[in-house]
N, C-alpha and C positions, 0 to 999 in steps of 0.2 A: 597371334592366335588368341581368341577369346579365352578367358580364364576357365569357364565351365566346359568349353569345347576341349581344352587341353586336358582337363581332369577326366573327361569321358573317353579319352583314347585308351585302348587296352593296355598299352605299355605303362602309361602313367598310373592307371588304376591299379595295376599289379604292384608298382613301386609304392604307391600310397598305402596299399594293404600291408605291405611289408613294414612300412614306417609305423602304422597303427599297431602292429603286433609288437614292435620294439617298445612302444609306449606301454604296453601291458606289463613289460618287465619292471617298470617303475613301481608297480603295486604288488610285487610278487616276492615269494621266498627265493632263496638262491637257486634252488632246483628249477622253479618255474621261470625265473629270470633267464637262466641259461637256455631253457627250452624256447621261450618266446623270442629272445634276442637273436638266436641263430635262425629260428623259423622266419623272423622278419627279414634278416639279412639274406636268407635263401630266396625269399620272394623278390627282393630287390635285385638279386643277382639274375634271377630268371628274366626280369624286365630288361636288364642291361644286355643280356644275351639276345633277347628278342629285338632289341634296338639295333643290333648288328646282324640280325637274321641268322644267328648261329643256332643250329639244332643241338639238342642234348637229350639224354635219357631221363625222362621225367620221374622214373622210379628210382634213380640213383643220384643221391645228393653228391656223392663223391665225383661222379662224372660231370655233374653240373658245375661244380666249383673248378674242376680241372679245365673244363671248356672256358670258364670265365677267366681264369688266369691266362690261358692261351690267347683269348680274344682281347683281353685288357692287361697286357704284360706290365704296364706302368703301375698297376695297382700294387705289385709286389714291393714297390718303393715305400708303400704305407704299411702293408702287413705281409710277412713272409708266407710262403706256401706251407712251411712246417707249422706255423702258428694257426693258419686256417684249418689244417688237418687236425690239430689239437682241439680246436673249438668244435669241429664237426664231431669228434669223438666224445667231447663233453656233452654235446647235444644228445648223442646216442645214450650216454649214461643217464642223462636227465629223463629221457623219454622211456627207455626200455628196462632200466635196471634200478636197483635200490641202493647202489653205492652212493656215499655222501657227496654232495656238491657244496663246495665252500664258497664263501663270499668272493674270494680271490678268483676262483674258477668262473663264477658268474661275471665278475668284472672283466675278465679276458674276453668273454663272448660278447659282452656289451660294447667293449672297445672295438672289436671287429665290426659289429653292426654299425657303430657310429662312423667308422671309416668308410664302410660301404655306402652309407647314406650320403656322406659328404662328397665322396667320389661320384656317386650316382647323380647327384645334383648337377655337377659339372658336365657330365656326359649328356644327361637328358635336357639340360638347358640349351646346349648347342643343338641337340637333335630336334627340339621343339621350337628353336629360334626365339627363345625368351631369355631374359636375364636370370641369373642364379637366384637373386633376391626375390624376383617375382614368382619363380617356381617354388622356392622354399616357403614363401608366404601363402601361396595357394595350397600347398600340401599341409602346412600347419593348420590353416583354416578348415580344410576338408577333414583332417584327422579328428577335429572336435566332434564331428558328427559320426565319423567312422568308429571312434572309440570315445565314448562319453560316459560320465557317471550317470547311472540310471536313477531317476527319482522314483521311489516306490511310495505311492500314495497311501498304501495300507500301513506302512511304517509311520509316515507322517501323521496319519489319523490316530494311530495308537499312541504316539508321543503326545499329541494334543489332548487326547482323552486322559492320559496319565497326569498331565499337567493340570487339567481341570479338576481331577480328583484330589490332587495335592492342595490346590487352592481351596477346595471345599473343606478338606480335613483341617487345614490351617485356620480357617474361619471358626470351625467348631472348637478348636483347642485354644483359640485366642492368640495364635502365633502369626508371625509374618510368613507369607508364602515362601520367601527366600530361605527361611530357616529349614523348612521341610525339603525344599529343593536340594539344599546342600547335603541332606542325608539320604537322598534318593540315588541308588546306584545307576539308574538310567541317565543321570546327569553326566556321568563320566564314561558312558559307553558310546561307541561310534560304529557306524557301519559304512561300507563302501561297496557299491555294486557296479561292476563294469562289464561291458561286453564289446567285442570287436565287430559285431554285426548289427547294423541299424535296425534290421527287422526284429532281432531279438530284443533290443531296447524298447521298441514300440510295443511288442507283444507283452512284455513285463508291465508296461505302463497301462495297457489297454485291457489285459486279461485279468479280471478280478480274482480268479482262482489261483493263478500263478502268483500274483502279488500277495495273496493271503498266505500261501505256503511259505514264501520268503519272509513275510512279517512274523509268522509263527516261529520260524527259526530264530529270528532276532529277539522276540519276546521270551523264548525259552532260554536264551543266553542271559538275558537280564535276570530272569528268575534264578538261574544257577549262580550268577554273581551275587545276588541278594542273599541266597542261602549260605554261600561261602562267608560273606561278611557277617551275617548273624551268628554263625558258628564260631567266629573269631572274637565275639564280644565276651569279655570276662564277666564272672559273676559279680565282681565289685562294681563294674560299669553298669550292669543290669540293676543292681541295688540303687545306684545313684539315679538311674533313669526313672525308676518307679517310685522313688521316695517322694513323700508328700511334704517332707520337712523343708523348710527354707534353707537353701545352701548358700554359703559365702561365695564371694567372687572368686576366691582361690579354688574352692571345690568345683565351682562351675567351669573354671578354666581347666582344671584337671580332668573333669568329665569330657570336655570337648577334645582334649588331647587323647584320652583313651578311646573315644569314639573314632577319632581320626585314624588311630592305629588299625582299626578293623578294616579300613579302606586302603591301607598301605600295602597294596599288592597289584601286580599287573597280570592280566590274563588276555591272551590273544587267541582267538578261535578263527581259523581260516576255512572257508568252504571254497574249493576251486574245482572247476570243471574244464578240462582241456580236451575238447572234442575236435579231433584233427584227422582228416583223411580217412574217412570210413571205408572207401574203396580199397585203400592200401591195406587196411586191417583185414578185410575180407579176403584179399589175395594171399595174405600171409597164412590165414587159416586154411585156405584151399591148398596152398603149397604143402602144409603139414599132412592134410588128408591124402593128397596125391602121393606124397612120399610114403605114407603108411601103406597105401594100396599097392604101390610099385615095389615095396620091400626096400626102399631107400632110407628108412628111418631106423635108428638104433636106440632102444630105450636104455638109459644108463642104469636104471634100477628095475629090470624086468620082473623081479619077484613080486614087487608091489602091484604090477599090472595083473597078476594072476590071483591076487587076494580077492575074496568076496566080501570083505569087511566094508561097511558103508562109510567108514571114516574118510574124510577128505584128505587126499594126498596130492603132492605136487610132483609131477614127472619132469625129470631132466631129459630133454631129447636132443639128439644130435642128428642133423640131416646131412647125409652124405651126397653132396652135389657132384655130379660127374660132368 
């Protein structure tokens, strides 16, 4: 089968999407890694069920995995049913609740996803009548476009303009450009922008307004880092910096050490958007509304529901399903 034809089949496309989602876990916090790893494994499981023409409840992840174990019993030699259920519950914790997710938790879910991927390659290679290595290579290559780091021209333009300004300032001060670059916080800041949808990647690169908004977030971060660094400069270091007196090599070395101390901190700011299954969210809201109308909902704190205060409160609800 032609490589591109193989990738265009619905089953392989579903499997590929799952693999791309697992790759997102590599750039994530523990909570996000647990979410994306199980989500990716879940999509690959759906592809493996479709491969055997096994129907399943698309609204129930539990049903999907139970059907998967039944249709592919050999998989339990790799991962037990109990471990799968544990990972599914971790996914629920990561998605719906604020309970902490540890690195070990995320590691368990990633291991499950890895096992599903390796097993899936064996099944789908036989299904597609290709070698495992050819299928793996095709998926790896396709994943680079399915999930790629998005180059944001607005940020590149900003960094080039900043570098040009530093070069100009260095010329006025009679200093080497590298000297000022070493003191620029932007030299030590990094950004990574990823999306699992090629259309989103293209939109960011093509839509100047979207790119500008993203660049503004990055430049604001650099400004914040600069302010933190400046506030960490001691008075003595400032005096050395503005002094017009000739300083000895020993004092110059001390000044550089003090200046280095102002940058001796790490700061990580993450912006993540996990947009998943809009229809499912709508159905959940509709279920709450229907339960309220049918009297199947019980407010755990009904007194707050009667208050006229404009303050924001969070209601704990319990739906009585019959």
